[in-house]
C-alpha positions as protocol buffer text, in pm:
chain_id: "A"
residue {
  index: 1
  type: UNK
  ca { x: 14 y: -6 z: -3 }
}
residue {
  index: 2
  type: UNK
  ca { x: 145 y: 325 z: -101 }
}
residue {
  index: 3
  type: UNK
  ca { x: 107 y: 618 z: 137 }
}
residue {
  index: 4
  type: UNK
  ca { x: -20 y: 958 z: 39 }
}
residue {
  index: 5
  type: UNK
  ca { x: 28 y: 1294 z: 235 }
}
residue {
  index: 6
  type: UNK
  ca { x: -182 y: 1614 z: 206 }
}
residue {
  index: 7
  type: UNK
  ca { x: -129 y: 1935 z: 353 }
}
residue {
  index: 8
  type: UNK
  ca { x: -483 y: 2093 z: 393 }
}
residue {
  index: 9
  type: UNK
  ca { x: -543 y: 2437 z: 519 }
}
residue {
  index: 10
  type: UNK
  ca { x: -838 y: 2696 z: 537 }
}
residue {
  index: 11
  type: UNK
  ca { x: -979 y: 2996 z: 691 }
}
residue {
  index: 12
  type: UNK
  ca { x: -1274 y: 2812 z: 870 }
}
residue {
  index: 13
  type: UNK
  ca { x: -1431 y: 2477 z: 859 }
}
residue {
  index: 14
  type: UNK
  ca { x: -1719 y: 2321 z: 1082 }
}
residue {
  index: 15
  type: UNK
  ca { x: -1695 y: 1979 z: 1156 }
}
residue {
  index: 16
  type: UNK
  ca { x: -2016 y: 1913 z: 1330 }
}
residue {
  index: 17
  type: UNK
  ca { x: -2072 y: 1696 z: 1623 }
}
residue {
  index: 18
  type: UNK
  ca { x: -2353 y: 1453 z: 1590 }
}
residue {
  index: 19
  type: UNK
  ca { x: -2461 y: 1493 z: 1987 }
}
residue {
  index: 20
  type: UNK
  ca { x: -2531 y: 1840 z: 1932 }
}
residue {
  index: 21
  type: UNK
  ca { x: -2833 y: 1845 z: 1719 }
}
residue {
  index: 22
  type: UNK
  ca { x: -2964 y: 2226 z: 1775 }
}
residue {
  index: 23
  type: UNK
  ca { x: -2640 y: 2435 z: 1778 }
}
residue {
  index: 24
  type: UNK
  ca { x: -2366 y: 2364 z: 1523 }
}
residue {
  index: 25
  type: UNK
  ca { x: -2054 y: 2294 z: 1769 }
}
residue {
  index: 26
  type: UNK
  ca { x: -1742 y: 2173 z: 1577 }
}
residue {
  index: 27
  type: UNK
  ca { x: -1459 y: 1942 z: 1671 }
}
residue {
  index: 28
  type: UNK
  ca { x: -1144 y: 2127 z: 1720 }
}
residue {
  index: 29
  type: UNK
  ca { x: -971 y: 1930 z: 1401 }
}
residue {
  index: 30
  type: UNK
  ca { x: -1060 y: 1763 z: 1106 }
}
residue {
  index: 31
  type: UNK
  ca { x: -1250 y: 1424 z: 1142 }
}
residue {
  index: 32
  type: UNK
  ca { x: -1112 y: 1121 z: 965 }
}
residue {
  index: 33
  type: UNK
  ca { x: -1421 y: 1138 z: 762 }
}
residue {
  index: 34
  type: UNK
  ca { x: -1381 y: 1470 z: 634 }
}
residue {
  index: 35
  type: UNK
  ca { x: -1004 y: 1405 z: 542 }
}
residue {
  index: 36
  type: UNK
  ca { x: -1131 y: 1092 z: 362 }
}
residue {
  index: 37
  type: UNK
  ca { x: -1358 y: 1324 z: 186 }
}
residue {
  index: 38
  type: UNK
  ca { x: -1094 y: 1551 z: 108 }
}
residue {
  index: 39
  type: UNK
  ca { x: -882 y: 1270 z: -85 }
}
residue {
  index: 40
  type: UNK
  ca { x: -1188 y: 1159 z: -255 }
}
residue {
  index: 41
  type: UNK
  ca { x: -1236 y: 1485 z: -384 }
}
residue {
  index: 42
  type: UNK
  ca { x: -932 y: 1494 z: -562 }
}
residue {
  index: 43
  type: UNK
  ca { x: -940 y: 1121 z: -684 }
}
residue {
  index: 44
  type: UNK
  ca { x: -1256 y: 920 z: -670 }
}
residue {
  index: 45
  type: UNK
  ca { x: -1287 y: 592 z: -845 }
}
residue {
  index: 46
  type: UNK
  ca { x: -1498 y: 275 z: -744 }
}
residue {
  index: 47
  type: UNK
  ca { x: -1194 y: 65 z: -677 }
}
residue {
  index: 48
  type: UNK
  ca { x: -1024 y: 300 z: -437 }
}
residue {
  index: 49
  type: UNK
  ca { x: -1094 y: 306 z: -93 }
}
residue {
  index: 50
  type: UNK
  ca { x: -894 y: 579 z: 130 }
}
residue {
  index: 51
  type: UNK
  ca { x: -811 y: 490 z: 468 }
}
residue {
  index: 52
  type: UNK
  ca { x: -682 y: 772 z: 720 }
}
residue {
  index: 53
  type: UNK
  ca { x: -425 y: 657 z: 956 }
}
residue {
  index: 54
  type: UNK
  ca { x: -265 y: 968 z: 1102 }
}
residue {
  index: 55
  type: UNK
  ca { x: -372 y: 1326 z: 1126 }
}
residue {
  index: 56
  type: UNK
  ca { x: -96 y: 1579 z: 1246 }
}
residue {
  index: 57
  type: UNK
  ca { x: -157 y: 1898 z: 1394 }
}
residue {
  index: 58
  type: UNK
  ca { x: 111 y: 2171 z: 1402 }
}
residue {
  index: 59
  type: UNK
  ca { x: 233 y: 2310 z: 1715 }
}
residue {
  index: 60
  type: UNK
  ca { x: 107 y: 2673 z: 1641 }
}
residue {
  index: 61
  type: UNK
  ca { x: -270 y: 2531 z: 1634 }
}
residue {
  index: 62
  type: UNK
  ca { x: -511 y: 2797 z: 1727 }
}
residue {
  index: 63
  type: UNK
  ca { x: -869 y: 2768 z: 1828 }
}
residue {
  index: 64
  type: UNK
  ca { x: -1122 y: 2968 z: 1706 }
}
residue {
  index: 65
  type: UNK
  ca { x: -1487 y: 3021 z: 1842 }
}
residue {
  index: 66
  type: UNK
  ca { x: -1731 y: 3163 z: 1572 }
}
residue {
  index: 67
  type: UNK
  ca { x: -2086 y: 3239 z: 1651 }
}
residue {
  index: 68
  type: UNK
  ca { x: -2333 y: 3244 z: 1339 }
}
residue {
  index: 69
  type: UNK
  ca { x: -2664 y: 3341 z: 1324 }
}
residue {
  index: 70
  type: UNK
  ca { x: -2813 y: 3126 z: 1062 }
}
residue {
  index: 71
  type: UNK
  ca { x: -3088 y: 3347 z: 951 }
}
residue {
  index: 72
  type: UNK
  ca { x: -2860 y: 3633 z: 890 }
}
residue {
  index: 73
  type: UNK
  ca { x: -2547 y: 3480 z: 795 }
}
residue {
  index: 74
  type: UNK
  ca { x: -2355 y: 3747 z: 614 }
}
residue {
  index: 75
  type: UNK
  ca { x: -2422 y: 4004 z: 889 }
}
residue {
  index: 76
  type: UNK
  ca { x: -2405 y: 3786 z: 1183 }
}
residue {
  index: 77
  type: UNK
  ca { x: -2058 y: 3636 z: 1231 }
}
residue {
  index: 78
  type: UNK
  ca { x: -1833 y: 3713 z: 1516 }
}
residue {
  index: 79
  type: UNK
  ca { x: -1510 y: 3603 z: 1574 }
}
residue {
  index: 80
  type: UNK
  ca { x: -1311 y: 3530 z: 1891 }
}
residue {
  index: 81
  type: UNK
  ca { x: -967 y: 3397 z: 1908 }
}
residue {
  index: 82
  type: UNK
  ca { x: -853 y: 3188 z: 2166 }
}
residue {
  index: 83
  type: UNK
  ca { x: -502 y: 3071 z: 2168 }
}
residue {
  index: 84
  type: UNK
  ca { x: -422 y: 2763 z: 2417 }
}
């Protein structure tokens, strides 16, 4: 099996937690299923199954809290930065 590595970055992402049905609460890091979806979006074939074995996090990881009002998404976004 040949290993593949990707470096993925972005401004914001929401990896919603299934136990929080009403409010959108995100995991702090990318989930394995989301990482698999990144690989599938680059290369998808019925014969290929992607298995995520490891997710590495840089030491300079910053945790953000974003409050979004779904009804007024463009105007109702506030950003707080927590480093910890």
